[in-house]
N, C-alpha and C positions, 0 to 999 in steps of 0.2 A: 505284972506291970511292965511297961516298956522300958528298955534300957536307956532311952534318951530322955532328956528333960523337956517338958512342955513349958515354954516360957510364958509367964503371966506377969506383966508389969503394971504397976500402979502409979508410976511417976507421971506428973503432968508437965506438958511442955510450957515453957514460959512464953507468954504473949507480950511482945515488946510494944512500947508506945510508938505511934506513927510519927516520925519526925523526918522530914525531907526539906532540904534548903534549896530554893530555886532563885537564881540571880535575876538578871534583867534582860529583856528584849530591847530593840530600838525603841519600842513603846512599852509602857508599863503593863505588867500583868501580876496577878497575885496567885499564890497557892495557899490555901488554908490547910493547916495541919491539925489532925485530930488524933485521938487515942486509938481509933479503931478503923472504921470503914468509910469515912466520908470521901466524897469524890474530890479530885483536884481539878481545878478549872485552869486551862491554858488557852488564852485567847491569842489567835494568830494575827499579827499585824499585817497590813497591806504592804508588801515588800517584794522585791525581785528575788529575795532569798527563798530557798525552798523551806517548807515546813519542817522537814526532817532535820536539816542542818540548823535551822533557827532554834528548834527545841533542844537538840543535842548540845549546841554550843552554849546554851544558857543554863545548863544543869551543872551546878557545882556541889559536889558532895564532900562533906567533911570527913575527918578521921573517924573511922568506924569505932575503934576501941575507945570507950568513954563518951562517944557521941558528940565530940567537939570538932569544929572545923579547924584545920591546920594546913597551911600551905608551906610550912618550913620543911626544908630538906632534912631528912634524918639518915644517919649512917646505918646501913643495913648490917644485920647480924649474919655472920657466916655460919650456917648449920646444915647438916645433911638433909637432902630432899626427904620429905615425908615426916620430918620431925618439927616442922614449923608450927608456931602457935597462930591460931586464927580466931577471930571473933565470930566467924560463921560456924557456930556449934551445931551439934545434932539437935539440940533443943530448938535453935533458930530454924533449922531446916524443917523439922517435923511440925512446928507450929505454923510455918508458912506454907505448908503443902495443901492448901485449899484447892479443890477442884471445881470446875464450872460444869453444871449440868444442863445448860441451855439458857437462852435469853428470849424474851418476848416483850410485846408492848400492849398495854391495856387500852380500853376505849377512850381514856383521857390522855393518851400519849405518854404515860409513865413507863419507864423501863422496869422490868422484873427479871430476875435471874434465880437459878438454883445454885447454891454453893454447898459443898460438903465441908464439914468442919472436923478436922482431926481431934480437936480438944473436946468434941462431943461424940467421940467414938465413931467419927465418920458420918454423922447424921447429915442428911441432905435437906436443906431448908429453902423454901421459896421466899425471896426477899424483894421488896419494892423500894425503888429509889426514894430518897427523902422528899417530903412534900415541898420543902423550901430549902434553898441553898444553905449549907452549914449544919443542917439537922442530921440526925442519924438515919440511915436506911431502916425500913420497917420490916420485921419478920411477919410474913403472912401465914406461915405454917404453924399451927399450935404445937406446943412442946411434945405432946403425946403422939404426933405424927411425923413422918419423914417422907419426902417426895423422891421415891426411887422405885424403878421397876426391875424385876429380875428376868424379864423376857429376853430370850436369846442368851441368857446368863450375863452377857456384857451390858445389858440394859440400854440406856440412852434416854430419848425424849419421854419423860414421865409426866409431863403436864402440858396443858394447852389453855390459852386464854381467849375469851371472846367478850369484849366489853368489860364488864366487871365480874363475869363468871369464870371460874377456874374448874377444870376437871383434872385430877391428878391421881396417880397410882401411889397407894400407901405401902411403904416398905414392909411393915409387919405382916399384914394379911393379904397384900397384893390386890386388894379390891380397889375399884375406882370410886372416888369421892367427888362430890360437887361442893364448891365453896364460893361464896360471894366475897369479894374483897371488902374487908372491914368487918366481916362476920367470922368469929373464931370457932364456929361449930360446923365443920364439914359433915355432909350427909352422904352415906353410901348409895351408889346407884347400881351396883352389881351385887348379885347374891353372895352369901358367905359359903364358899365351897370347902372350908376347913383348911386353914393354912395357906400356903402359896401354890396351890395346885393349878390355879388359873391366873394368868398374867396378861397385862395389857401394855401397849406402848404405841407411840407415834399416832395419836388420835387427832381428829379435827371435828369441829362443830358443824352440824348440818341444820341450819335454821328452818329449812323447808319442812323437814320432818320432825323438828325438835328432838334431835337425837345426836349421839356422839359416835362417829365412825372411827374404828380403831383396829389395830392388829391384836388378835387374841391368841395366846399360846396355852393350850390345854394339856396338862400333865395327868389328868385323872385316869386315863387308860394305861399310860406308860410313862414312867419317870425318865426313861431314856429316849423315847421317840415321841415327843410331843406333837400334837396336831395343831398346826398354825393356820389361821383363817383371818379373814377380814369380816368384822361384825358391826352391827348397829346396836347401840345401847340407848334406851329411852331416857330422856332428861325430864320427864314428867315427875312432879313431886310425889313422893310416896311409892313410886313403882320401882321394884327391884326384881324384875323378871329376868329370865335367861336372855342373854344377848341374841339378836337375830342374825343368822348367817347370811352374808352377802356374797362372799367369794371364798372358794375353797378348792381343794383337790391337788394343790402343789405343795412342795415341802416348806417354802419360805415366802413371806410377804413383807413388804415395807412400803412406806410412802403413800398411804391412801390419801387422796386429795380430791376434794369436792369442788366443782366449778362454782362461780359466784351465784348462779341461779339454782343450784342444788339439783341439776338435771343430769350431770355426768360425774362419774367417779374414775379417777386415774389411779393406777398403782403399779408397783414393780413386783415381779415374782420370779423365782428360779427354783431349780430342783437339783437333787443329788445326781451326780457327784460334783456339780459345779458350785463354786463360790460366786457371790454376786459379781465380783470383779473379773471372773472368767467369762461367764455368759449368763445373761438375764433377759427378761422380756418386760416391755412396757405395754400395759393394757388400758383400754378405756371401756367402761361399762355404762350403759344408759339406764338411768333410774326411773322406774315406773312410779305412778301416783301412790301406790301402796308401799313404796320404799324398797322394792326388790330390784335386782339387776335384770332387766328384760332382755338385753342382748349385749354382746361385748365384741371388741375388735382389738387385734394385736397391732400396736402402732410401731414398735421397734423390737428387734431381737428374734422375730419369728422367721426370718429368711435363713434357711439352712446354709446358704452360700456366703453369708455375712456374719462373722463372729463379732459380737459387740456386747457391752455391758451397760445398758442405759441406767440412769439414776436420777433422783431428784426431780420428778415431774412437778410442775407448778402451773396453775392457771393464772393468766394475766387478769387485771381488772376488767378487760373487755371479753374475757372468756376464751382466750387462745391458750393452747397447751404448749408450754416450753419444757425442755428437759435437757439433760446432759448425757452424752454417750461418746464412745471412743471408736466409732466406725471410721473407715477410710484412713485417717492419718495416725491412728493408734493413740491419740491423746483425747482425754475427756474434754470435749468442747460443747458449746451450747447449740441446741437445735430447736426447731419449731415444727409442730404438726399442722399441716394444711388439711383440715378435716374433710372438706368436700371432695378433695382429690385423694384422700388417704395417702398423702405424701409427706416426707420428712425433708426439711430444708435446713441448711446450715446457716446460723446467724453470723458466725465469725470463725474462720479456721486459723488455728495457730498451734504450734508445737508447745503447748502448755496444758497443765492440768487444772480444770475448773472445779474439780471435786476430789474426793478421796475415797478409798474403798469402804464398803459398808461393813463396819464392825459394831457400831452402836446406832440406835435409831435416832432420827431427827437431825441429820446433817442438813445444814441450810447455807449453801455456798453462794446463793444469789437471792435477790429480791427486787421487786418492781418499785421504782421511784415514782412518786405521784407527780403527774405531769398533765398540763392542759393540752399538750400537743397530741396528734393522732398516732405518733410513734410510741413504741415502748422503750423507756430508758431503764436499763437493768444494772443495778449495783452488783458487782461480783468480785470474787477473788480468784486469782489464777497464779499458778506456780511454775517457775522456770528455773532450771539449774540451781535448785535448792533455795530459792527465794520466792516469797509471796509478794503479790502486788494487788492493790485495790484498783478496780477499774469500773468504768461506766460504758456499757454496751448500748448502742443505738441500733435497734433491729431494722429500722427503715433505711438507715445510711450504711448498714453493715460496717460500723466503725467501733473501735475500742479505744477509749481514752484512759490512760493511766493517771491515777490521782495520788499525788505525793503525800504520804503520811509517815509518821515515825516508825510504824510497825514494819518489820521485815518478814513476819510470819503472821498469816491471817487465817482465821477460821470462819465461824458462822457470821452471817450478815442479816440484820433485820432493819427494815425501813420504819422510821418513826414519823412524827409530825415535823416535816421540813428538815429532817436529819437522817443519818444512818447510825445504827449501833453496830459496832464491829468488834469481834473478839480478835485479839492479836497480841503479839509480843515481839521482842527483839533481843539482841545480845545483851542489852542493859535494862530492858523492861520485861518484868515477868508477865505471865498470862494476865491479860486485863480486858476490860470492856471499855471502849472509847465511844464517845458521841462525836460524830463528824458532821459538820455543817458544810454543805457545798455552796458555791456561788450560783448566781442566776443561770449560768450556762451549764451547770452541773459538770464542770470540767476541773475545778480546783477546790481544795478544801480551804475554808476561811476560818474555821474554828475546830479545835480538837480538845476534848475534855476527857480525862480518865474518870469513869463512873464507878468502876470496881477494879480491884487488884487482888490477885491471889496472894500477894506478899507486899503489902503497902510499905513495910519497913525496909525492904531489901536495898533500896538505893543508898541507904546510909553506909553500906559496905562496898560502895562502888570502887574504891581504891584497891580492893582485893579481887575484883572481877577479872577473870581470864576471858579474853575475847575469842570467840570461835574463829578458827582459820579454815576455810573450805579447802579441801585437798582432793585431788584425783590420784588414784594409784593404779598401776597395772595389775590385772588379775592373771590367773594361770592360763587363761585363754588368750592366745596371741591377738593383739589389736583391741582387746576389750579393756575397759576401765570401770572402776567402781568409785564410790565417793564416800567422804567422811568429813566430820568437823573435828579439828584438833584444837585442844585447849592446853597451852603450855602452863607450867607452874607459875603462879603469880602471887606475890605478897609484898607489900610496900616496905615491910620491916625485915625481910629475910632474903638471903641469897645462899646458893650452894658454892662449893669450891669449883674452880674452872675444870678440874679433872673429872668431876662427877657428872654422870648423866642421870636423869630422873627415872624412877619407876613409872610404868605405864599401866593404867587401867583401861581396857578396851570394853566398851559397852555395846551390846546388840539389842536393837529394838524388838518389840513383840510382833505378832501378826501371823506369819512372818512377813506380811505384806505392808506393814506400817512404814513409817519414815522418821528417821532422826531429823530434828530441826534445830536450827541455830538460835535458840532462845535462852533467856536467862533462866537457869535452873539451879537453885541453891544446892541441890544434890550433887551437881557437878562441881560447883564452886567450893563445896566442903572439901573435896579432894585436892583441887588445884591450889587452893589457898594454904594447904599444908605441905605443898611441895611435890605433888603427884602431877604427872602428865596424864591427860584424859583424852580419849578419842571415841567419838560417837559414829558408828559405821552405818552406811547405807549400802549393804551388800546387794548383789544381783537378786532380784525379786522384790526389792523395795518399791514403793510407789513414789510418784513425784517426777518420774523420768520416762513415762510412757509405757505402753503395753509391751513393747519388745524387751525393755529392761526388766519389766515385771515378770515376764514369762520365762526369764532365765531360770527361775526356780521350779518351773513345772516339771514334776517327776524327779527333781534333783534337790529337794529339801534335805539338808544334812550333808550335802556335797558342795554346792555352789556357795552357800552362806558360810560354811566352815572354811572353804578355800579362800574366800574373799577376806574373811577376818584375819586369817593367818598372813595373807598377802599384805594387808594393811599394816599389821604389826611389823612385818619384815621391812616394809617401805620406810616406816618411821625409824627403825634401827639403822638401816642403811643410810638414811638422811642425817644421822647423828643427833636426832632429837631425843631419843630415849635409850635406856639401858636394856640391852638384849637379854641380860640375865635376870631381869626383874619385870617380866611381862605377866600381867594378870588379866583375867577376863571375867565379865559378869553379864547377866541378862535376866530378863523376866519373861515368864510365859514361854512363847516360842523362842525368845532370846535366851531363856534358861536352857531350853533344849539344845540350841546351837552351842551354848557354853559347854554343856556336858559332852556333846559330840566332838567339839574341838579338843577337849581334854582327853577323850577316849581314843580318837583316831589320828591325832596329830601331836607332835612334841614341841609345839611353838611356845605354849604358855606354861608358866611355872606354878600357878595356882588359879583357882576359880571359885566364883560364888554363883550359885543357881537359885533364883527366886521363882518358886512354883513352876518349874520347867521340866518337861520330859515329853517324849513322843514314842509311842509303842506301835504305831501303824506300820512302820517298815522294820522288819526284824533285823535286816542287815545294817540298818542305820540307827538303831535304837541303842543308846549307850548302856542301858540296863542289861542288854544281852552280851556286852563285851567289857565287863568290868575288869577283866584281866589285862586290858589294854591301858587302863588308867595308870599313871605313874607319878601323880603330883597331888598335893592337898586340895580338898574341896570342902566348902561350907554350903549347907542347904538351908533354905528358909521356906516354910510351908504353912498355908492357912488350913486349919482343920475343917472348915466348911466349904472348901474349894470343890466345885462340881466340874470344873474344866480340867484341871490337873489334880487328881485325887491324892490324898495324903499317902496312900499305899505306895505310890510310885516313888516319892521321895524316900520313904522308909526302905524300899528295896535297894535303892542306890546306896543309902547310908549303911545298911547292914552289910552289903557286899564289899564296900570299900573298907569298912572296919575289919571285916574278916581277912581282907587282903593285907592289912597292916599299914594302910596309908593314913596320914593325919586327916581326920574327917570330923565334922560336927553337923548336927541337925537341930534346927530351932523350929518348933511348931507353935502356932498362935491360935488360941481358942477364939472363936468369934470372928475370924478373918476368912474371907473368901478369896476369889481370884484377883489379888491386888490388896495391899495393906492400907487401911483407912484410919486406924487409930494412931494418935500421935506417939504414944509410948512404944508402939511396935515399929513405926517408921524410924524413930530415934534408935532403938535397940539394933535394928537391922543395919543401919548405917555405921554405927559405932563398932559393931562386932565384925563387919567386913573389914574395916580399917585395921583393927587390932589383929585379926586373923592373918591378913596379908603382911602386916608389919612383923609379926612374930616368925612367920615361916619363910618369907623371901625378902623382906624389906631391908634388913641390916640397919635398922634405926629404931628409936623408941618414940612413940607418939607423945605429943605434948599434952594431950588431954588426959584427965583422970578417968580412965575407963577400966572397969573390972572385966577381964577377959573371961569368956565362957570356957568350959572344959573342952579340950580337943582330944578326942580319942586317938590313941596310938602316939600321943605326944606328951600329955600331962599324966 
C-alpha cells in the first residue's frame, strides 16, 4: 500500500439561492431572481451614456454575510492578513465552479449550451433556454448521458445542432449519438469499439450527403500515438457502420467545415513537432458526388518562406471562405480566400488577437451577422493589451466598429435571430452568456441580457471583490516587459496594521501558452477576501500579445516563465505591495510545472502548490531530476485518471522531497483527470492550500474551520 493517502470526499457543496439586487436606470428595468439558473433581463435605455457605465452604475449589491443590503459604514476589525473571515467559502467557490462547454442556436432561434456541474461530479449537460421568460432552462441530455469528448484529452466541442437535431459525444463510451430536441432517447450512430478507444470532436452536419463530418481520434492501435483523421458518419436511421475516411495522413486535424452547398470542405491540420499556434495549414477539399474528397488545395500555411498558424475557417452564407491567421504582423487577424485566384486577402489589419491558441476543439471567435446587404458583416471579438472587445467587421468597407458591452473578456460568439450570443466576463461579472441586440446599423448594442451565468449568486459578495489591477513589470531581459493582474487584499470588515504587508500567492496559467484574464474568479476572491494578495501572471510565451511575445518561450520553457514569475514577485515586493518573506506560488498543468521549476531552480518563493504539473521532456529543466535543489515546502494535488500528467510523476516528486526531509504532502483524487471537476475535490484542494501555506509561512491562523491534512516531515 502506498504511504500517502488517497483523498476521497463525500461532502456536497451548498448551492445557494440566486439573489441579486439591481437598482434603476434612467428608464425602468427589471431583474427577476430565481433559485437557480433563470436569465436576468437588462434592457438598455436610449441614452448617450455607454452600456457598460449604465449597467455598472446601476448595480447595487448588499452586504454579503446574511444576504442583507446595508449602506452603513462599519468600523473595520484590525487583524493579521490571511486571518480575515469571509463569506466566500470553499463551499461557495466549489459550487459556483460551473464550466461552459460551448453554445449553439437551434432551428427555432433558441440558445443551447453545455454546462459542467460540480455537484453532479462534473457531469456535462446540454441545456436549452426556457421556452418563456421566467421559466427554468430545460435539460436536453438524459441523466444517464453526459456531453463530453476526450479527443485530444482536453476535449472541447462535443455537440452540434442543426434544426432540431443534435449529435453529441457521450462521455462514458465516447460514441456519437443523435437526438431530436424533445426526445429523451438518443440513438448511437457510431459502432461500439469497447470503451473510449475511438473519440470524436468538432463535427458539422452535411445535409447534401445526410452525414456528420467530424474529427476522429483512434486509439485502437496505440494508446500513446492515436491516429487522427477527418471522417464522415452516416445519419441514416439504424446504420452504425464504421466512419468513412475523408482526410488523413497528418498528426492533427481540427475545424472541419462544410460550405453551404456541401461541395467544399475546409479544415486545419498540423504535424509534429509543431503545435497549432507555431505552424499549421489551412486546406480546402472538393467533395465528389459519392462523398469523397476528389482534390484538395492548401490555402494558407504551405509557403515555406512564411510562418503562420491559420485557425477557425468558416464559410459565409454566400460560400466565401474566411479564416484567422497571424501572417505579416504577427497577430491573429481575419482574412478571406479569393478562390478563383487562390489568393488570401486581409479583411482588417490590427495589432490585436482575434482568436486564441488551439487547446480545445470548437473555438468560435466570430460569426456572420444576417444582413440584406451584399457585404459580409462579421461579429467578432479581439484582444488588445489584456482586454477583449466586441466588434463588427465590414469586409466590403474594411472597417471595424467596436460595440460597447459590459464584458471586458469575451470568448465564443454565435449569431442568433436578430441578436448575438456572447460568452464573456469582467472583473465583477463571472463567466456568462449574454444576448446582445444591435441597432439597425449594427454599430451599437441596444439590449443586453444575461442568459446563463457560471455563478449567478456571486454578485451578492461584491463588497468583498478585489478588482484586478493590470501591471507591467521588467523581465531579466533588458527592455522587455511581461504582464500580470494584481489583486490586493479586500474585505469590508477587516484591515491589517499599517506595519504589515500581505502574503502573496502568485498563480501561473496552464498551456504554457494560455493567458491569465481579468475576470471574476471566486477562486481568487477566496484568497483576497481573507487578506492575501494575489497575482495572475502572463509570462513570456503567453498568448494575447502577438507571436513575438508568444515565441519568447520557444526552446526556453522552464527558463523564461520561471524568470518572469520571479521578476513579478520581486517587482511587487519592491513596490511595497507584498511581504517578501511570505511569497507563495501555485499553478495547474503547465503552470504546475513552472511552479515546481521555480521552487527547484530559484530561491524566490517560500512554499508552493502544484496541481497536476510536471514536465520530463527536458532533463536539465525537469524538477524531478533536481530534487536536491528544492529547499521549501510543497503540496501536490493529482487526479488518478490523468493521462496528460500521469500520477507517477507527482509520486516521484513527493517521494523524493519526503526523503530529503522537506515538508511535503500529496493528495490524490480517484475519478479525476487533468483538471478537477467534482465539487468536493475543488473544495478540498482550495482549503488545504490555504491551511498548508498558513501553517508553514503565513504566521497567522485561518478563520475557517478546516481540518489540515498530514504534512510529512512536519506532523
